[in-house]
MIVEXLUM-673087 format. One record per residue (C-alpha): residue in three letters; residue number from 1; x, y, z. Coordinates in steps of 0.1 Angstrom, whole numbers. Last residue first. Layout:
@residu:ALA, num:NUM, c1:X, c2:Y, c3:Z .
...
***
This chain:
@residu:PRO, num:132, c1:-397, c2:137, c3:209 .
@residu:GLN, num:131, c1:-364, c2:119, c3:221 .
@residu:GLU, num:130, c1:-331, c2:136, c3:213 .
@residu:LYS, num:129, c1:-306, c2:118, c3:197 .
@residu:LYS, num:128, c1:-274, c2:116, c3:214 .
@residu:ARG, num:127, c1:-245, c2:132, c3:189 .
@residu:VAL, num:126, c1:-218, c2:111, c3:177 .
@residu:TYR, num:125, c1:-182, c2:125, c3:173 .
@residu:SER, num:124, c1:-160, c2:107, c3:148 .
@residu:VAL, num:123, c1:-128, c2:93, c3:143 .
@residu:LEU, num:122, c1:-116, c2:69, c3:116 .
@residu:GLU, num:121, c1:-81, c2:49, c3:117 .
@residu:VAL, num:120, c1:-65, c2:28, c3:92 .
@residu:SER, num:119, c1:-41, c2:-2, c3:103 .
@residu:ARG, num:118, c1:-10, c2:-21, c3:93 .
@residu:GLU, num:117, c1:5, c2:-51, c3:111 .
@residu:SER, num:116, c1:42, c2:-60, c3:103 .
@residu:ASN, num:115, c1:51, c2:-78, c3:133 .
@residu:ALA, num:114, c1:18, c2:-91, c3:143 .
@residu:ALA, num:113, c1:7, c2:-101, c3:109 .
@residu:GLY, num:112, c1:-14, c2:-82, c3:85 .
@residu:TRP, num:111, c1:-45, c2:-62, c3:89 .
@residu:LEU, num:110, c1:-59, c2:-37, c3:114 .
@residu:VAL, num:109, c1:-91, c2:-15, c3:109 .
@residu:ASP, num:108, c1:-95, c2:10, c3:138 .
@residu:VAL, num:107, c1:-126, c2:28, c3:146 .
@residu:LYS, num:106, c1:-128, c2:59, c3:173 .
@residu:VAL, num:105, c1:-157, c2:73, c3:184 .
@residu:GLU, num:104, c1:-159, c2:105, c3:207 .
@residu:ARG, num:103, c1:-192, c2:108, c3:223 .
@residu:ILE, num:102, c1:-215, c2:138, c3:224 .
@residu:ASN, num:101, c1:-244, c2:143, c3:249 .
@residu:GLU, num:100, c1:-226, c2:155, c3:279 .
@residu:TYR, num:99, c1:-203, c2:176, c3:262 .
@residu:ALA, num:98, c1:-164, c2:175, c3:274 .
@residu:THR, num:97, c1:-161, c2:142, c3:255 .
@residu:ASP, num:96, c1:-167, c2:109, c3:267 .
@residu:SER, num:95, c1:-150, c2:78, c3:250 .
@residu:VAL, num:94, c1:-160, c2:52, c3:229 .
@residu:SER, num:93, c1:-132, c2:28, c3:214 .
@residu:THR, num:92, c1:-134, c2:5, c3:183 .
@residu:LYS, num:91, c1:-116, c2:-22, c3:174 .
@residu:TRP, num:90, c1:-117, c2:-39, c3:138 .
@residu:ARG, num:89, c1:-105, c2:-71, c3:121 .
@residu:TYR, num:88, c1:-91, c2:-78, c3:84 .
@residu:GLU, num:87, c1:-78, c2:-109, c3:70 .
@residu:SER, num:86, c1:-112, c2:-123, c3:72 .
@residu:TYR, num:85, c1:-125, c2:-98, c3:48 .
@residu:ASP, num:84, c1:-157, c2:-122, c3:33 .
@residu:ASP, num:83, c1:-155, c2:-150, c3:63 .
@residu:GLY, num:82, c1:-166, c2:-126, c3:89 .
@residu:PHE, num:81, c1:-156, c2:-87, c3:94 .
@residu:ASN, num:80, c1:-133, c2:-93, c3:127 .
@residu:SER, num:79, c1:-141, c2:-85, c3:165 .
@residu:SER, num:78, c1:-133, c2:-59, c3:188 .
@residu:ASP, num:77, c1:-150, c2:-35, c3:212 .
@residu:GLU, num:76, c1:-138, c2:-7, c3:238 .
@residu:GLY, num:75, c1:-157, c2:12, c3:261 .
@residu:THR, num:74, c1:-183, c2:42, c3:266 .
@residu:ASP, num:73, c1:-217, c2:32, c3:254 .
@residu:PRO, num:72, c1:-229, c2:43, c3:220 .
@residu:PHE, num:71, c1:-263, c2:63, c3:216 .
@residu:ASP, num:70, c1:-282, c2:41, c3:196 .
@residu:GLY, num:69, c1:-275, c2:31, c3:159 .
@residu:HIS, num:68, c1:-271, c2:53, c3:130 .
@residu:GLU, num:67, c1:-236, c2:63, c3:139 .
@residu:ILE, num:66, c1:-221, c2:30, c3:151 .
@residu:ASP, num:65, c1:-234, c2:13, c3:117 .
@residu:SER, num:64, c1:-218, c2:43, c3:101 .
@residu:MET, num:63, c1:-186, c2:40, c3:119 .
@residu:ARG, num:62, c1:-185, c2:4, c3:109 .
@residu:GLU, num:61, c1:-191, c2:11, c3:72 .
@residu:SER, num:60, c1:-164, c2:36, c3:70 .
@residu:ALA, num:59, c1:-140, c2:13, c3:89 .
@residu:LEU, num:58, c1:-144, c2:-14, c3:62 .
@residu:LEU, num:57, c1:-140, c2:15, c3:34 .
@residu:THR, num:56, c1:-109, c2:26, c3:45 .
@residu:ALA, num:55, c1:-97, c2:-11, c3:53 .
@residu:VAL, num:54, c1:-107, c2:-16, c3:16 .
@residu:THR, num:53, c1:-87, c2:13, c3:3 .
@residu:ALA, num:52, c1:-57, c2:3, c3:25 .
@residu:ARG, num:51, c1:-56, c2:-30, c3:11 .
@residu:LYS, num:50, c1:-57, c2:-21, c3:-24 .
@residu:ALA, num:49, c1:-32, c2:8, c3:-18 .
@residu:TYR, num:48, c1:-6, c2:-15, c3:2 .
@residu:ASP, num:47, c1:-6, c2:-40, c3:-29 .
@residu:ALA, num:46, c1:-2, c2:-12, c3:-54 .
@residu:ALA, num:45, c1:28, c2:1, c3:-35 .
@residu:THR, num:44, c1:41, c2:-36, c3:-31 .
@residu:VAL, num:43, c1:39, c2:-40, c3:-69 .
@residu:SER, num:42, c1:56, c2:-6, c3:-73 .
@residu:GLN, num:41, c1:83, c2:-17, c3:-52 .
@residu:ASN, num:40, c1:91, c2:-48, c3:-69 .
@residu:ARG, num:39, c1:90, c2:-28, c3:-105 .
@residu:THR, num:38, c1:115, c2:-4, c3:-91 .
@residu:HIS, num:37, c1:137, c2:-32, c3:-81 .
@residu:LEU, num:36, c1:136, c2:-50, c3:-113 .
@residu:LEU, num:35, c1:144, c2:-16, c3:-131 .
@residu:THR, num:34, c1:175, c2:-11, c3:-110 .
@residu:VAL, num:33, c1:187, c2:-49, c3:-113 .
@residu:PHE, num:32, c1:184, c2:-44, c3:-153 .
@residu:SER, num:31, c1:203, c2:-8, c3:-153 .
@residu:THR, num:30, c1:230, c2:-23, c3:-136 .
@residu:ALA, num:29, c1:233, c2:-53, c3:-156 .
@residu:ILE, num:28, c1:231, c2:-30, c3:-186 .
@residu:ILE, num:27, c1:260, c2:-6, c3:-173 .
@residu:LEU, num:26, c1:282, c2:-37, c3:-166 .
@residu:LEU, num:25, c1:277, c2:-52, c3:-197 .
@residu:ALA, num:24, c1:287, c2:-21, c3:-215 .
@residu:VAL, num:23, c1:317, c2:-20, c3:-194 .
@residu:MET, num:22, c1:326, c2:-58, c3:-203 .
@residu:VAL, num:21, c1:324, c2:-48, c3:-238 .
@residu:GLU, num:20, c1:346, c2:-17, c3:-239 .
@residu:LEU, num:19, c1:372, c2:-38, c3:-215 .
@residu:LEU, num:18, c1:371, c2:-65, c3:-243 .
@residu:THR, num:17, c1:378, c2:-41, c3:-268 .
@residu:PHE, num:16, c1:354, c2:-34, c3:-294 .
@residu:GLY, num:15, c1:354, c2:-38, c3:-334 .
@residu:ALA, num:14, c1:378, c2:-24, c3:-359 .
@residu:ASN, num:13, c1:417, c2:-22, c3:-357 .
@residu:GLY, num:12, c1:427, c2:-55, c3:-374 .
@residu:LEU, num:11, c1:405, c2:-50, c3:-402 .
@residu:ASP, num:10, c1:428, c2:-44, c3:-427 .
@residu:PRO, num:9, c1:406, c2:-38, c3:-460 .
@residu:LYS, num:8, c1:406, c2:-69, c3:-483 .
@residu:LYS, num:7, c1:428, c2:-68, c3:-516 .
@residu:ASP, num:6, c1:414, c2:-74, c3:-549 .
@residu:ASN, num:5, c1:420, c2:-40, c3:-561 .
@residu:VAL, num:4, c1:406, c2:-36, c3:-595 .
@residu:GLU, num:3, c1:429, c2:-17, c3:-620 .
@residu:LYS, num:2, c1:414, c2:6, c3:-644 .
@residu:MET, num:1, c1:420, c2:7, c3:-681 .
***
């Protein structure tokens, strides 16, 4: 007849040491901090991309207004886009070129606080329309 062994196995050396657990926690914590930092950077990048896209569209609209209007006078002008886009403002600069009937037009759209101001600039050349 077989004998039944009622003794439990010796588990004295089973499991992880305190040092092993602490190292594992350190690795997990470092990974977590890195993931949070990466997430914050992606949120910041997405916000900048949104604002830059809006600014580019506003600059394009302002440039289109200038191109379709009368031949622009040289000089600078600035304003904002009203209540719809209150955080954005524009500056235009119109200057002569080597050609009498062509002017260089620069449109800057700016946003943000003075210490962290961002901008988008468009440059185009406008030709004087010939009178029939």
